[in-house]
All heavy atoms as TSV, in Angstrom:
chain	resi	resn	atom	element	x	y	z
A	1	MET	N	N	-4.566	-5.413	-7.902
A	1	MET	CA	C	-3.776	-4.322	-8.520
A	1	MET	C	C	-3.745	-3.249	-7.540
A	1	MET	O	O	-4.788	-2.842	-6.880
A	1	MET	CB	C	-4.415	-3.931	-9.830
A	1	MET	CG	C	-3.764	-2.684	-10.402
A	1	MET	SD	S	-4.528	-2.258	-12.015
A	1	MET	CE	C	-5.753	-1.187	-11.532
A	2	LEU	N	N	-2.578	-2.595	-7.324
A	2	LEU	CA	C	-2.371	-1.457	-6.485
A	2	LEU	C	C	-2.985	-0.223	-7.214
A	2	LEU	O	O	-2.363	0.131	-8.262
A	2	LEU	CB	C	-0.918	-1.261	-6.098
A	2	LEU	CG	C	-0.691	-0.016	-5.130
A	2	LEU	CD1	C	-1.395	-0.259	-3.900
A	2	LEU	CD2	C	0.784	0.112	-5.046
A	3	ALA	N	N	-4.011	0.376	-6.713
A	3	ALA	CA	C	-4.623	1.574	-7.404
A	3	ALA	C	C	-3.922	2.810	-6.936
A	3	ALA	O	O	-3.929	3.792	-7.628
A	3	ALA	CB	C	-6.111	1.596	-7.101
A	4	GLY	N	N	-3.381	2.897	-5.778
A	4	GLY	CA	C	-2.850	4.091	-5.167
A	4	GLY	C	C	-2.342	3.973	-3.706
A	4	GLY	O	O	-2.714	3.015	-3.107
A	5	LEU	N	N	-1.512	4.876	-3.370
A	5	LEU	CA	C	-0.978	4.897	-2.032
A	5	LEU	C	C	-1.134	6.325	-1.461
A	5	LEU	O	O	-1.065	7.295	-2.162
A	5	LEU	CB	C	0.491	4.704	-1.947
A	5	LEU	CG	C	0.932	3.174	-2.296
A	5	LEU	CD1	C	2.484	3.183	-2.444
A	5	LEU	CD2	C	0.600	2.226	-1.265
A	6	GLY	N	N	-1.418	6.380	-0.112
A	6	GLY	CA	C	-1.487	7.640	0.475
A	6	GLY	C	C	-0.703	7.589	1.759
A	6	GLY	O	O	-0.575	6.550	2.458
A	7	THR	N	N	-0.190	8.764	2.220
A	7	THR	CA	C	0.536	8.816	3.470
A	7	THR	C	C	0.081	9.813	4.558
A	7	THR	O	O	0.484	9.746	5.693
A	7	THR	CB	C	1.979	9.118	3.239
A	7	THR	OG1	O	2.016	10.542	2.689
A	7	THR	CG2	C	2.626	8.342	2.142
A	8	GLY	N	N	-0.929	10.550	4.262
A	8	GLY	CA	C	-1.283	11.640	5.113
A	8	GLY	C	C	-0.349	12.869	5.218
A	8	GLY	O	O	-0.731	13.809	5.864
A	9	ARG	N	N	0.732	12.751	4.478
A	9	ARG	CA	C	1.638	13.947	4.410
A	9	ARG	C	C	0.967	15.058	3.555
A	9	ARG	O	O	0.484	14.865	2.526
A	9	ARG	CB	C	2.878	13.430	3.757
A	9	ARG	CG	C	3.991	14.454	3.730
A	9	ARG	CD	C	5.313	13.935	3.104
A	9	ARG	NE	N	5.781	12.904	3.952
A	9	ARG	CZ	C	6.736	13.053	4.845
A	9	ARG	NH1	N	7.274	14.187	5.142
A	9	ARG	NH2	N	7.177	11.960	5.526
A	10	ALA	N	N	0.974	16.184	4.186
A	10	ALA	CA	C	0.188	17.308	3.560
A	10	ALA	C	C	0.949	17.775	2.231
A	10	ALA	O	O	0.256	18.186	1.327
A	10	ALA	CB	C	0.157	18.446	4.497
A	11	ALA	N	N	2.296	17.736	2.249
A	11	ALA	CA	C	2.979	18.192	1.075
A	11	ALA	C	C	3.926	17.120	0.618
A	11	ALA	O	O	4.834	16.697	1.317
A	11	ALA	CB	C	3.803	19.450	1.328
A	12	THR	N	N	3.594	16.487	-0.540
A	12	THR	CA	C	4.467	15.443	-1.094
A	12	THR	C	C	4.478	15.543	-2.575
A	12	THR	O	O	3.445	16.132	-3.210
A	12	THR	CB	C	3.920	14.070	-0.752
A	12	THR	OG1	O	4.792	13.000	-1.228
A	12	THR	CG2	C	2.500	13.802	-1.284
A	13	GLU	N	N	5.563	15.172	-3.128
A	13	GLU	CA	C	5.746	15.241	-4.565
A	13	GLU	C	C	5.563	13.921	-5.248
A	13	GLU	O	O	5.646	13.818	-6.494
A	13	GLU	CB	C	7.094	15.884	-5.001
A	13	GLU	CG	C	7.189	17.355	-4.563
A	13	GLU	CD	C	8.540	17.967	-4.878
A	13	GLU	OE1	O	9.204	17.430	-5.723
A	13	GLU	OE2	O	8.836	19.029	-4.356
A	14	LYS	N	N	5.395	12.881	-4.475
A	14	LYS	CA	C	5.101	11.498	-4.980
A	14	LYS	C	C	3.729	11.376	-5.498
A	14	LYS	O	O	2.793	11.819	-4.866
A	14	LYS	CB	C	5.414	10.472	-3.902
A	14	LYS	CG	C	6.858	10.374	-3.487
A	14	LYS	CD	C	7.166	8.916	-3.630
A	14	LYS	CE	C	8.722	8.866	-3.232
A	14	LYS	NZ	N	9.306	7.529	-3.510
A	15	PRO	N	N	3.565	10.795	-6.614
A	15	PRO	CA	C	2.187	10.536	-7.181
A	15	PRO	C	C	1.490	9.468	-6.340
A	15	PRO	O	O	2.134	8.646	-5.826
A	15	PRO	CB	C	2.450	10.187	-8.620
A	15	PRO	CG	C	3.803	9.591	-8.690
A	15	PRO	CD	C	4.574	10.284	-7.675
A	16	PHE	N	N	0.174	9.445	-6.354
A	16	PHE	CA	C	-0.587	8.435	-5.614
A	16	PHE	C	C	-0.330	7.075	-6.284
A	16	PHE	O	O	-0.644	6.054	-5.651
A	16	PHE	CB	C	-2.072	8.693	-5.659
A	16	PHE	CG	C	-2.360	9.934	-4.759
A	16	PHE	CD1	C	-2.966	11.150	-5.304
A	16	PHE	CD2	C	-2.133	9.881	-3.388
A	16	PHE	CE1	C	-3.325	12.192	-4.422
A	16	PHE	CE2	C	-2.522	10.985	-2.576
A	16	PHE	CZ	C	-3.110	12.134	-3.248
A	17	SER	N	N	0.083	7.036	-7.509
A	17	SER	CA	C	0.288	5.826	-8.090
A	17	SER	C	C	1.826	5.206	-7.960
A	17	SER	O	O	2.000	4.181	-8.524
A	17	SER	CB	C	0.001	5.864	-9.664
A	17	SER	OG	O	0.954	6.864	-10.254
A	18	ALA	N	N	2.563	5.770	-7.092
A	18	ALA	CA	C	3.902	5.343	-6.888
A	18	ALA	C	C	3.956	4.056	-6.236
A	18	ALA	O	O	3.044	3.696	-5.452
A	18	ALA	CB	C	4.665	6.394	-5.978
A	19	ALA	N	N	4.950	3.163	-6.476
A	19	ALA	CA	C	5.041	1.898	-5.897
A	19	ALA	C	C	5.664	1.933	-4.473
A	19	ALA	O	O	5.519	0.969	-3.682
A	19	ALA	CB	C	5.920	0.962	-6.714
A	20	SER	N	N	6.261	3.026	-4.102
A	20	SER	CA	C	6.736	3.196	-2.759
A	20	SER	C	C	6.564	4.640	-2.275
A	20	SER	O	O	6.357	5.536	-3.129
A	20	SER	CB	C	8.176	2.829	-2.568
A	20	SER	OG	O	9.022	3.723	-3.366
A	21	VAL	N	N	6.466	4.847	-0.922
A	21	VAL	CA	C	6.219	6.107	-0.471
A	21	VAL	C	C	7.015	6.334	0.879
A	21	VAL	O	O	7.386	5.389	1.458
A	21	VAL	CB	C	4.644	6.406	-0.085
A	21	VAL	CG1	C	3.911	6.436	-1.391
A	21	VAL	CG2	C	4.214	5.507	0.841
A	22	THR	N	N	7.354	7.681	1.271
A	22	THR	CA	C	7.779	7.905	2.537
A	22	THR	C	C	6.617	8.211	3.437
A	22	THR	O	O	5.749	9.011	3.163
A	22	THR	CB	C	8.787	9.198	2.366
A	22	THR	OG1	O	9.776	8.894	1.542
A	22	THR	CG2	C	9.281	9.567	3.781
A	23	LEU	N	N	6.496	7.630	4.614
A	23	LEU	CA	C	5.409	7.711	5.464
A	23	LEU	C	C	5.389	8.880	6.246
A	23	LEU	O	O	6.453	9.496	6.499
A	23	LEU	CB	C	5.306	6.418	6.408
A	23	LEU	CG	C	5.290	5.033	5.699
A	23	LEU	CD1	C	5.169	3.957	6.677
A	23	LEU	CD2	C	4.116	5.060	4.676
A	24	PHE	N	N	4.204	9.249	6.787
A	24	PHE	CA	C	3.994	10.320	7.662
A	24	PHE	C	C	3.648	9.738	9.022
A	24	PHE	O	O	2.488	9.204	9.241
A	24	PHE	CB	C	2.974	11.312	7.178
A	24	PHE	CG	C	2.627	12.431	8.073
A	24	PHE	CD1	C	3.477	13.491	8.056
A	24	PHE	CD2	C	1.456	12.576	8.743
A	24	PHE	CE1	C	3.286	14.673	8.812
A	24	PHE	CE2	C	1.147	13.659	9.504
A	24	PHE	CZ	C	2.057	14.685	9.586
A	25	HIS	N	N	4.502	9.883	10.034
A	25	HIS	CA	C	4.273	9.237	11.371
A	25	HIS	C	C	4.020	7.737	11.222
A	25	HIS	O	O	3.168	7.326	12.029
A	25	HIS	CB	C	3.135	10.013	12.063
A	25	HIS	CG	C	3.513	11.383	12.496
A	25	HIS	ND1	N	4.388	11.748	13.334
A	25	HIS	CD2	C	3.020	12.599	11.937
A	25	HIS	CE1	C	4.473	12.980	13.535
A	25	HIS	NE2	N	3.697	13.495	12.651
A	26	GLY	N	N	4.653	7.111	10.315
A	26	GLY	CA	C	4.516	5.630	10.259
A	26	GLY	C	C	3.277	5.165	9.591
A	26	GLY	O	O	3.005	3.954	9.748
A	27	ARG	N	N	2.509	5.986	9.000
A	27	ARG	CA	C	1.096	5.515	8.615
A	27	ARG	C	C	1.000	5.644	7.088
A	27	ARG	O	O	1.567	6.559	6.465
A	27	ARG	CB	C	0.059	6.385	9.213
A	27	ARG	CG	C	0.070	6.236	10.675
A	27	ARG	CD	C	-1.049	7.014	11.322
A	27	ARG	NE	N	-0.844	6.895	12.796
A	27	ARG	CZ	C	-1.767	7.174	13.690
A	27	ARG	NH1	N	-2.948	7.562	13.201
A	27	ARG	NH2	N	-1.575	6.921	14.877
A	28	SER	N	N	0.255	4.713	6.507
A	28	SER	CA	C	0.012	4.764	5.094
A	28	SER	C	C	-1.270	4.086	4.771
A	28	SER	O	O	-1.877	3.340	5.538
A	28	SER	CB	C	1.199	3.863	4.358
A	28	SER	OG	O	0.981	3.885	2.932
A	29	LEU	N	N	-1.835	4.383	3.554
A	29	LEU	CA	C	-3.071	3.822	3.132
A	29	LEU	C	C	-2.833	3.289	1.722
A	29	LEU	O	O	-2.273	4.005	0.832
A	29	LEU	CB	C	-4.205	4.894	3.127
A	29	LEU	CG	C	-5.426	4.493	2.332
A	29	LEU	CD1	C	-6.116	3.533	3.230
A	29	LEU	CD2	C	-6.287	5.778	2.094
A	30	ALA	N	N	-3.043	1.912	1.487
A	30	ALA	CA	C	-2.962	1.350	0.206
A	30	ALA	C	C	-4.420	1.140	-0.305
A	30	ALA	O	O	-5.188	0.506	0.437
A	30	ALA	CB	C	-2.308	-0.004	0.384
A	31	ILE	N	N	-4.684	1.488	-1.577
A	31	ILE	CA	C	-5.931	1.267	-2.197
A	31	ILE	C	C	-5.714	0.158	-3.196
A	31	ILE	O	O	-4.967	0.286	-4.178
A	31	ILE	CB	C	-6.507	2.558	-2.835
A	31	ILE	CG1	C	-6.590	3.603	-1.754
A	31	ILE	CG2	C	-7.727	2.292	-3.563
A	31	ILE	CD1	C	-6.628	4.995	-2.281
A	32	VAL	N	N	-6.420	-0.858	-3.001
A	32	VAL	CA	C	-6.220	-2.089	-3.739
A	32	VAL	C	C	-7.524	-2.336	-4.627
A	32	VAL	O	O	-8.620	-2.361	-4.128
A	32	VAL	CB	C	-5.956	-3.320	-2.996
A	32	VAL	CG1	C	-5.749	-4.572	-3.812
A	32	VAL	CG2	C	-4.716	-3.148	-2.144
A	33	ARG	N	N	-7.327	-2.555	-5.963
A	33	ARG	CA	C	-8.597	-2.709	-6.846
A	33	ARG	C	C	-8.370	-4.155	-7.399
A	33	ARG	O	O	-7.505	-4.503	-8.058
A	33	ARG	CB	C	-8.537	-1.766	-8.034
A	33	ARG	CG	C	-9.692	-1.950	-9.053
A	33	ARG	CD	C	-9.600	-1.008	-10.040
A	33	ARG	NE	N	-9.677	0.447	-9.571
A	33	ARG	CZ	C	-9.184	1.456	-10.168
A	33	ARG	NH1	N	-8.609	1.300	-11.249
A	33	ARG	NH2	N	-9.225	2.649	-9.573
A	34	PRO	N	N	-9.425	-5.033	-7.084
A	34	PRO	CA	C	-9.326	-6.378	-7.525
A	34	PRO	C	C	-9.500	-6.421	-9.162
A	34	PRO	O	O	-10.217	-5.569	-9.644
A	34	PRO	CB	C	-10.380	-7.112	-6.838
A	34	PRO	CG	C	-11.351	-6.040	-6.417
A	34	PRO	CD	C	-10.495	-4.814	-6.225
A	35	THR	N	N	-8.863	-7.296	-9.790
A	35	THR	CA	C	-9.008	-7.502	-11.213
A	35	THR	C	C	-10.068	-8.626	-11.465
A	35	THR	O	O	-10.389	-8.958	-12.603
A	35	THR	CB	C	-7.755	-7.781	-11.865
A	35	THR	OG1	O	-7.229	-9.000	-11.288
A	35	THR	CG2	C	-6.828	-6.688	-11.806
A	36	GLY	N	N	-10.568	-9.254	-10.416
A	36	GLY	CA	C	-11.516	-10.250	-10.551
A	36	GLY	C	C	-11.616	-11.077	-9.215
A	36	GLY	O	O	-10.896	-10.669	-8.189
A	37	PRO	N	N	-12.479	-12.044	-8.959
A	37	PRO	CA	C	-12.547	-12.771	-7.709
A	37	PRO	C	C	-11.287	-13.528	-7.440
A	37	PRO	O	O	-10.608	-13.967	-8.316
A	37	PRO	CB	C	-13.781	-13.600	-7.912
A	37	PRO	CG	C	-14.029	-13.799	-9.487
A	37	PRO	CD	C	-13.387	-12.507	-10.042
A	38	GLY	N	N	-11.033	-13.691	-6.190
A	38	GLY	CA	C	-9.847	-14.483	-5.712
A	38	GLY	C	C	-9.091	-13.786	-4.594
A	38	GLY	O	O	-9.528	-12.792	-4.072
A	39	GLU	N	N	-7.989	-14.433	-4.315
A	39	GLU	CA	C	-7.142	-13.925	-3.200
A	39	GLU	C	C	-6.331	-12.760	-3.610
A	39	GLU	O	O	-5.760	-12.760	-4.733
A	39	GLU	CB	C	-6.255	-15.077	-2.719
A	39	GLU	CG	C	-5.427	-14.743	-1.588
A	39	GLU	CD	C	-4.541	-15.879	-1.071
A	39	GLU	OE1	O	-3.628	-16.272	-1.882
A	39	GLU	OE2	O	-4.649	-16.216	0.069
A	40	ILE	N	N	-6.164	-11.772	-2.723
A	40	ILE	CA	C	-5.298	-10.711	-2.994
A	40	ILE	C	C	-4.159	-10.694	-1.896
A	40	ILE	O	O	-4.517	-10.645	-0.678
A	40	ILE	CB	C	-6.000	-9.294	-2.929
A	40	ILE	CG1	C	-7.047	-9.156	-4.111
A	40	ILE	CG2	C	-4.985	-8.126	-3.132
A	40	ILE	CD1	C	-7.998	-8.097	-3.861
A	41	ARG	N	N	-2.918	-10.780	-2.172
A	41	ARG	CA	C	-1.869	-10.834	-1.160
A	41	ARG	C	C	-1.198	-9.372	-1.166
A	41	ARG	O	O	-0.770	-8.912	-2.227
A	41	ARG	CB	C	-0.828	-11.896	-1.442
A	41	ARG	CG	C	-1.374	-13.243	-1.277
A	41	ARG	CD	C	-0.335	-14.236	-1.245
A	41	ARG	NE	N	0.743	-13.808	-0.400
A	41	ARG	CZ	C	1.159	-14.141	0.734
A	41	ARG	NH1	N	0.373	-15.128	1.288
A	41	ARG	NH2	N	2.127	-13.757	1.371
A	42	ILE	N	N	-1.064	-8.865	0.021
A	42	ILE	CA	C	-0.466	-7.547	0.135
A	42	ILE	C	C	0.789	-7.691	1.078
A	42	ILE	O	O	0.691	-8.218	2.157
A	42	ILE	CB	C	-1.434	-6.573	0.857
A	42	ILE	CG1	C	-2.670	-6.445	-0.071
A	42	ILE	CG2	C	-0.845	-5.163	1.050
A	42	ILE	CD1	C	-3.893	-5.807	0.610
A	43	ARG	N	N	1.915	-7.252	0.611
A	43	ARG	CA	C	3.186	-7.403	1.441
A	43	ARG	C	C	3.705	-5.984	1.601
A	43	ARG	O	O	3.781	-5.224	0.766
A	43	ARG	CB	C	4.219	-8.229	0.601
A	43	ARG	CG	C	5.483	-8.453	1.422
A	43	ARG	CD	C	6.461	-9.280	0.675
A	43	ARG	NE	N	6.989	-8.701	-0.503
A	43	ARG	CZ	C	7.968	-7.916	-0.563
A	43	ARG	NH1	N	8.587	-7.465	0.596
A	43	ARG	NH2	N	8.377	-7.361	-1.743
A	44	VAL	N	N	4.158	-5.754	2.840
A	44	VAL	CA	C	4.635	-4.370	3.264
A	44	VAL	C	C	6.063	-4.655	3.851
A	44	VAL	O	O	6.310	-5.552	4.544
A	44	VAL	CB	C	3.722	-3.817	4.289
A	44	VAL	CG1	C	4.352	-2.469	4.757
A	44	VAL	CG2	C	2.304	-3.682	3.851
A	45	SER	N	N	7.014	-3.824	3.374
A	45	SER	CA	C	8.363	-3.860	3.916
A	45	SER	C	C	8.837	-2.439	4.240
A	45	SER	O	O	8.421	-1.427	3.616
A	45	SER	CB	C	9.294	-4.481	2.887
A	45	SER	OG	O	9.327	-3.778	1.723
A	46	ALA	N	N	9.716	-2.420	5.228
A	46	ALA	CA	C	10.356	-1.145	5.588
A	46	ALA	C	C	11.752	-1.381	6.131
A	46	ALA	O	O	11.910	-2.434	6.833
A	46	ALA	CB	C	9.475	-0.329	6.638
A	47	GLU	N	N	12.631	-0.589	5.895
A	47	GLU	CA	C	14.003	-0.714	6.444
A	47	GLU	C	C	13.970	-0.765	7.946
A	47	GLU	O	O	13.237	0.070	8.661
A	47	GLU	CB	C	14.908	0.509	5.985
A	47	GLU	CG	C	16.344	0.256	6.280
A	47	GLU	CD	C	17.190	1.350	5.680
A	47	GLU	OE1	O	16.884	1.727	4.494
A	47	GLU	OE2	O	18.035	1.874	6.418
A	48	GLY	N	N	14.592	-1.818	8.578
A	48	GLY	CA	C	14.684	-1.891	9.941
A	48	GLY	C	C	13.513	-2.656	10.581
A	48	GLY	O	O	13.445	-2.874	11.750
A	49	TYR	N	N	12.575	-3.147	9.725
A	49	TYR	CA	C	11.400	-3.914	10.217
A	49	TYR	C	C	11.266	-5.172	9.461
A	49	TYR	O	O	11.779	-5.300	8.324
A	49	TYR	CB	C	10.129	-3.134	10.106
A	49	TYR	CG	C	10.048	-1.958	10.972
A	49	TYR	CD1	C	10.565	-0.637	10.539
A	49	TYR	CD2	C	9.560	-1.979	12.298
A	49	TYR	CE1	C	10.496	0.428	11.305
A	49	TYR	CE2	C	9.560	-0.831	13.072
A	49	TYR	CZ	C	10.045	0.356	12.597
A	49	TYR	OH	O	10.024	1.504	13.444
A	50	ARG	N	N	10.672	-6.208	10.122
A	50	ARG	CA	C	10.386	-7.443	9.324
A	50	ARG	C	C	9.311	-7.236	8.286
A	50	ARG	O	O	8.346	-6.432	8.476
A	50	ARG	CB	C	9.833	-8.593	10.302
A	50	ARG	CG	C	10.975	-9.092	11.186
A	50	ARG	CD	C	10.422	-10.282	12.021
A	50	ARG	NE	N	9.281	-9.742	12.759
A	50	ARG	CZ	C	8.328	-10.550	13.303
A	50	ARG	NH1	N	8.330	-11.875	13.046
A	50	ARG	NH2	N	7.331	-10.084	13.995
A	51	ASP	N	N	9.454	-7.846	7.185
A	51	ASP	CA	C	8.393	-7.762	6.120
A	51	ASP	C	C	7.050	-8.432	6.763
A	51	ASP	O	O	7.210	-9.358	7.553
A	51	ASP	CB	C	8.700	-8.560	4.908
A	51	ASP	CG	C	9.787	-7.889	4.068
A	51	ASP	OD1	O	10.318	-6.795	4.545
A	51	ASP	OD2	O	10.176	-8.439	3.065
A	52	THR	N	N	5.891	-8.022	6.262
A	52	THR	CA	C	4.763	-8.586	6.802
A	52	THR	C	C	3.715	-8.733	5.549
A	52	THR	O	O	3.898	-7.986	4.603
A	52	THR	CB	C	4.126	-7.853	7.969
A	52	THR	OG1	O	2.991	-8.548	8.531
A	52	THR	CG2	C	3.599	-6.456	7.603
A	53	ALA	N	N	2.866	-9.626	5.591
A	53	ALA	CA	C	1.894	-9.837	4.616
A	53	ALA	C	C	0.518	-10.119	5.077
A	53	ALA	O	O	0.383	-10.571	6.251
A	53	ALA	CB	C	2.422	-10.930	3.671
A	54	VAL	N	N	-0.469	-9.786	4.309
A	54	VAL	CA	C	-1.884	-10.112	4.617
A	54	VAL	C	C	-2.575	-10.589	3.346
A	54	VAL	O	O	-2.216	-10.138	2.233
A	54	VAL	CB	C	-2.574	-8.920	5.282
A	54	VAL	CG1	C	-2.702	-7.746	4.272
A	54	VAL	CG2	C	-3.934	-9.238	5.775
A	55	SER	N	N	-3.544	-11.434	3.355
A	55	SER	CA	C	-4.324	-11.895	2.294
A	55	SER	C	C	-5.763	-11.472	2.610
A	55	SER	O	O	-6.286	-11.523	3.570
A	55	SER	CB	C	-4.194	-13.370	2.089
A	55	SER	OG	O	-2.994	-13.756	1.788
A	56	VAL	N	N	-6.442	-11.025	1.488
A	56	VAL	CA	C	-7.831	-10.675	1.539
A	56	VAL	C	C	-8.409	-11.347	0.348
A	56	VAL	O	O	-7.828	-11.627	-0.695
A	56	VAL	CB	C	-8.119	-9.233	1.544
A	56	VAL	CG1	C	-7.697	-8.567	2.884
A	56	VAL	CG2	C	-7.598	-8.497	0.448
A	57	ARG	N	N	-9.787	-11.577	0.369
A	57	ARG	CA	C	-10.434	-12.327	-0.636
A	57	ARG	C	C	-11.406	-11.335	-1.404
A	57	ARG	O	O	-12.204	-10.761	-0.674
A	57	ARG	CB	C	-11.170	-13.551	-0.186
A	57	ARG	CG	C	-11.857	-14.286	-1.270
A	57	ARG	CD	C	-11.974	-15.698	-0.902
A	57	ARG	NE	N	-12.656	-16.487	-1.953
A	57	ARG	CZ	C	-12.017	-17.028	-3.014
A	57	ARG	NH1	N	-10.609	-16.789	-3.156
A	57	ARG	NH2	N	-12.536	-17.595	-3.910
A	58	ALA	N	N	-11.323	-11.333	-2.680
A	58	ALA	CA	C	-12.294	-10.446	-3.532
A	58	ALA	C	C	-13.248	-11.365	-3.976
A	58	ALA	O	O	-12.958	-12.453	-4.449
A	58	ALA	CB	C	-11.477	-9.716	-4.581
A	59	GLU	N	N	-14.485	-10.918	-4.044
A	59	GLU	CA	C	-15.647	-11.790	-4.544
A	59	GLU	C	C	-16.353	-11.123	-5.663
A	59	GLU	O	O	-16.269	-9.967	-5.735
A	59	GLU	CB	C	-16.620	-12.115	-3.413
A	59	GLU	CG	C	-15.824	-12.723	-2.210
A	59	GLU	CD	C	-16.425	-14.024	-1.734
A	59	GLU	OE1	O	-17.495	-14.455	-2.301
A	59	GLU	OE2	O	-15.775	-14.636	-0.879
């Protein structure tokens, strides 16, 4: 479960629980909260770039 997003932008009106954000110098922080053990897949997309994904395992 996505618990929150952060961008490092000092002034933003987007809530930390938003599903998308505007980045600050191309950087972002995603806070993921597992709902139980297993694989967590995270996919990131941005206009003009290829989508990318990563998997992490929660125990």
